[in-house]
N, C-alpha and C positions, 0 to 999 in steps of 0.2 A: 385368606382368613376373613371370616365374616365379622365386620366391625360396624359400629354405629356412631362414629365420631361425627360431631356436628348435627347429628339427628336429634330430634326432640320427640319424646314418647310420653303418652298419658297411660297410666295403668290404674284402673278403678278397683276398689276393694283391695288395695295393696298394702294395708297395714300389717297383715299376717298371712300365713298360709301360702297358697299359690300365687296370689297377687304380689306379695312381698318377694317371693322367689323370682318372679318374672322381672320385677323392678330391679332387684339386685343384679340379676344376670345381665340385663341390658346395660345398666350403669357400668358394670365391670368391663363391658366391651365398648365403652365410650359414649353411650347415650346420655342425654340430659333428660331427667325423668320427673314428671309431675306425679307424685304419689297421692292418690285419692283414697281417703277412708273417712266415713262419717264420724263426727265427734259425738260420742255418747253422753258426755258430760262437759259443760263449759268450764268446769273448775279442775278437770283432770287432763293430763297430757293425752293426746291421741296416739293410736298405734301408727298413724301416718308419720307423726313426728319421730317415733322410734326408727321407722324404716329410713326416713330421710337422714337421720343422724348416722345410721349404719352405713349408708351409701357415702356420705361425706367423709366419714372416718376412713373409709377404704379408698378415698381419693376421687370419688365421683361427684357429680353435680345433681342435685335434687331439690325440689320444693314440695311442700305439703299443701293439700287441699282437703277441706273438711265437709264438702257438700254431700248431701244424700242424693244418690243418683235418681231416686224415684221422684224427686222434685222436677216438674216439667221444665223449670228454668235453670236447673243445675247444669245441664249439658253445655249451654252457652257460656255459663260462668267458668266452668272447668276449662273449656277450650280457650276462652279469652285470657284466662290467667297464664296458660302456657304461652300464648302469643305475646302477651304483654311482657313476659319474663325473657323469652328467648327469640321472639320474632318469627317463629315458624312452628309447624306441626307436621310430623312425618309418620308417627306410629300411634295407633290407639288399640289398647288391649282392654276389652270389656270383661272384667273378671268379677265385679261385684255381684253377689247373689245370696240368696237364703234358701234353706232347705225346708222340708215338710216332714212331719212325723205322725200323720194320722190318716186313716182311710177316708174315702170320699164321703161317706154318709155322716162323718163326724166333722167335716170341713164346711164352714159356712161360706156363702157366696162372697161375703166381705173378706174372709181369710184367703179365699182363692184369688181374689183381686189383688190383695196385698202382695202375694207371692209373684203374681204377674207384674205388678208395679215395679218391683225391684229387678227380677230376673229378665223380663223382656223389655218393659218400657224404660228401665234404667239404662239398658244398652241402647235402646232406640234414641233416647234424648241426647246422649253424648255422641253417638254416631252421626245423628242428623246434623249436629253442629260441626263436627269434625269433617264430615264428608264434603260439605260445601267448600271448605277451605282447601282440602286435598285435591278435589276435582279442579278447582281453579288453578292450583299450583302445578298440576300435572304429575303429582306423585303422592302416594299414600299407601299405608299398610294397615289393615284393620283385622282384628281377631275378636270373635265372640266366643264365650264359654258355654258349650252345650254339655251334654251328659249322655251316657249310655242309657239312662232312664228315658231321655228324650228320643233316643233311637228305637228302643225296644219296649219301653214301659217297665214299671216295677210296682209291685203291690204296696199300697200306702202312699204313693207319690203322684197322685193324679194332677194336682196343680203344678208341682215342680216339673214333672215330665212334660206336661202340656206347654209350660213356658219355655222349656229347653228345646222342645220340638219346634216351637214357633220360631226360635232363633235360627234354626237350620234353614227353613224356607226363606226367611229374611236374608240370611247370609248368601244363599245361592243366587238369589235374584240380584242383590247388590253387587255380587262378584261379576255378574254379566254386564250390569250397567256401568260399572266402574272400570272394566278392563281396558277400554279404549282410551281412558284418561290416566292409565298407569296407577290406578287405585285398586289394589288387590285385597280381597276379603276371604278369610277362611275361618274355620271353627276348630276349637280344641275340645276334646272330650277326655278330661283328665281322670286318672286314678291316683289319689294322693291322700296321705294322712294329714289332715288339717284340723283347725279348731272346729270346723263345721262337721267333719266326719267324727270327731271325738265326742261331739254331743249326742251322737247316735248310740254311744255306749257299746260295751262288749267287744271292743276292737282288740284282736290278739296282738301281743307284743311284736310278733314278726311283721305284721302289717304296718305298725307304727314305725319300725326301723327300716323297712325295705321300700316303703311307698312314700318316700320323701318328696315334697313339692319340687325340690331342685332337679329331680329326675325328669320332670315334665318340661322344664324351662328351655332345653335345647330345641325342642320341636316348635315352641312358640317363637323363639329367636329366629329360627329359619323362616317361619311364616311372615315375620315382619322385616326381614332383611331385604336389602336392595337386590340381592342375587336370586331371590326365590322365584321359582316357576309355579308355585302353588297358587291356585285361585279357585274358589268355590269348593274347597275340599273340607271334609271332616276327618280329622286325625285323632285317633285314640292313642293315649300315651300314659305310661306309668311303669316304673321299675325297669327302665331300659327296653321296654317293649313298645313298638310303634306300629299302628295298623291304620289303614284307610277304611273308612266306612262309606257305603254308597247305597243309594236307592236303586232297586232293580225290579223288573217285571218279568214274570214267567211267560212261557209261550201261550199258556191259557187255552181257551176254547174258541172256535169259530164255527157257528152253525150256518148252514146254507140258507135257511129260511128264518130270519130273526123273529118274525111275527108269530112263529109257531113254537118258539121255545117255552118250556114250562119249568116251574121249580122242580118238578120231578125229574126232568131231564138233567138239570144242573146237579141235582143230588146224585143221580146215577154217574155223572162224569166228574164228581167233585175231586177225585184224586188227581185227574189231569188238570183241573182248574187250579189246584194248589201246588202242583209240581213246579219247582224252581230250577230244574235241570235246564241248562242252556239259557239261563236268564239273561236279560239284556239291560244295559244302562243307556241313558239318553242324555243328550247335551242340555235339553230343556223340555218344557212341557209340550211345546209344539212338535218337537221331534218324536216324543212319545205318542202324541195324537196321530201324527202322520203314519207312524209304523203300525199302530193299532188298527187303523181303518184303511191301510194300504195293503201291503203283502200279508202282515199279521201272521196268525197261526193257521194251520190247515183247517179247512171247513169239514164239519162232520156231516 
């Protein structure tokens, strides 16, 4: 059975929704959890406190953190609080994020930056602080939260999709660098009814009842377990469905005389250019480069 006894986990954006589900799930399996969620008002209780109370009432161990992850200094503070409390750090789940509800021409550059500050840099700051400790300890599990919008794009979500896509490239490279130090990194692309999705409005009742955040938590728990073999993977999860997402390249075109290729020739052969039958995956960018300029696809 997968357990997290004696392990210490940080979950950002864990006051509600997916983050709370992850924190509760890990705590129920023995983890000691730092629950991060920014405090919106100094005079009102934080949702992080509510999550901590729920974990403790269920017999688990948890502490609250109120830092805003987009603060460049927050990552170090969050990690240090976990270390000061429990003396170690084993798991980091970067869940904190914000959405977007306007098309590109209506989004200012400053608004675009704000979304990146939370979704991408918020994950970067905490991961940068955690990774150094994990690498030195020879053990760590890191998860970033991406989205199918980051994989495929979605109308009205340019900033959100771009920030989530950036996390995939970040995750895959960190997974390569950390593997030899037993620091494994993966990404979750969740489907769930949360306060964030509720703000989008017009959600059918069936979605709200069948897409519970708790249904995503088992995949995240596997990713951050000692037993996991996953590294550098994007897993889509929701309502009991789990799928792996991957980058792939089609066979494409190869012309015998590169200097004589014209846009007209490419247009003529565009169907073959776009054909993804017998597509290939690659371990890294160098493998893709070597295949492209090595055997590649047949010359025309």
